[in-house]
N, C-alpha and C positions, 0 to 999 in steps of 0.2 A: 504494500499500500504505499502510495507516495502521498504528499500533502494534498493533492485534489482528485485521487481516486480511492475507491471504495467499492469491495467485491459485493454487489447486489444485484438482483434480477431486472431492475429499471435504471434509466439514465440518472446520472448526477444532476444535470441540468446545469444551469448558469448560477453565479452567484446571485442570492437573494438580496440584492441592493435596494431594491424597492422597500423591503420592509426592515432593512438593517437597523434601524433605530429601535425597533421593538425586539431584539435580540441581544444577548450576550454572547461573543464569539460568532462565528460565520455559520452562515447558513446557505443551503443551495435548492432551488426551485425548478423542478421538471413537470410542466403541465403534461398531462398523459392524455386527456381526454376535454372537450369543449361542451357548448351546447348547456341544456338546462341542468345538468349534473356535473360539473366540472371535477376531476380527479387529478391531482396533483402527487408526485413523490418530492417529498420533503427530507432532504439529509442534513445532519447537523453533525459538524466537526466535534471531537472530544471535548466536553467541557461547553458547548453551546446549548443553550436554552431559550425558549422565547420568554417575554414578560407575560405574567398573569392578563388574561384577557376573557372576555365573555362573547359569544356568539348569539346574537338576538335573532329572533324572527319570530311569526306569528302564525297559528295554525296549523303546528306541527313543522313549521319550517324552522332551519337555523342548528338542527342537531347537528353535531359533528362526529364523524366515526374517523378512527386511527386504526390502521393495520400495519404493524411493524414487520416489515420485509426484511430487514439486516441490522446487524449491530446489536446495541443494547442502550436502552433509553429509560426516561421517566415518565409518567404522566402524573399529575396530581391535582384533584378538586380541592378547592378552597375546604379547610376543616377536616379534611379526609388523609388517611396515610397515602404516602407516595407509592404508585404501582410501577413495577419493574416490567418493562416492555422487551420482549426479545423475539425474533422471528416467530410469528405466529400469533403474536397476542394481539387482541384487538379490543377496544374500548370504545364505548358509545357515551357521548358527552351530550347530555340534554340542553337544550337552547337555554338561556341565563345560567348557566354555570360557571361561575369564576374559576379558571384553571390554567395550566401550564404544561407545558412538554418539552422535552430535549434530550440530549446526549448523556450518558454516564461520564464523569471526569476522565476517563481512561479509554473510551471507544468511540467509534463511530456510531451512528443511529440514522436508520431511515424508516419514514412509513409512508404509507398511502393516506392522504386526506380527502375526505368527502365532507361537505355539508349539504344537508337536505334543502333542497329549492323551495321557493316559496316566497310570501310577502314580507316585506321589510328586513330581508336578511342582511345582516352588516357585523362586523367586529369592532368592538370597544376595548382598546388596548389601555391597559393599567401600568402599574408599577412592576419594574424588574424584580425577578427573584434574587434576592440578596445571596452574596458571594457566602455569609454567615449560615444562611439557611441550606443553601447548595451544598455547601463543605460538610454538613452533617449525614449526606445520603452516601450509601457504600458505593465504592466503585465495582467492577464486574467481578472481581476475587473476593468481595465482601467487607474489604477494608474501607474506612473512611476517607476522603481525599485530604 
C-alpha cells in the first residue's frame, strides 16, 4: 500500500476536497452511481474521520446506510458506544441521528454510502470529533492510539 493506494473492491476516487473542511485527515470520494439514489465509495486514510453530523429528511428520506468494504473503521451515534466496522459490517443510521464515522488510527477504511432519497434531504455538519475522544478508541490490534 502506498500513500494513495488501498486494496479494495471499488475505486479510491479523488481527494474529497469539497468536504475537506468537515474531516480531520484526508478522505477520498468515488461516486459509483447517480440518479435518485446515489452511491459513493468513501475512503479514509488512517486516523481520518468526519465531523459529527446529521442527515435530515422527511417521510422516510434521509436515512444513511454504510457498508464497510475494506479496512477498519468506526461508526458512532451520539450517546452510544462506537461500533467497529470491518468488511461486511453494515449500519443503518436513521435520519436525525447525530453521528460520525472514520478510519481507525492505524488502518485505511472504505465504505459505500447511501442516503435514502426524498423530500428535504440535507446534511448538517457539526463539531469535529476531538483528538482526545478519538485517541480513546482501540487500534486494529486492540490497543489505544
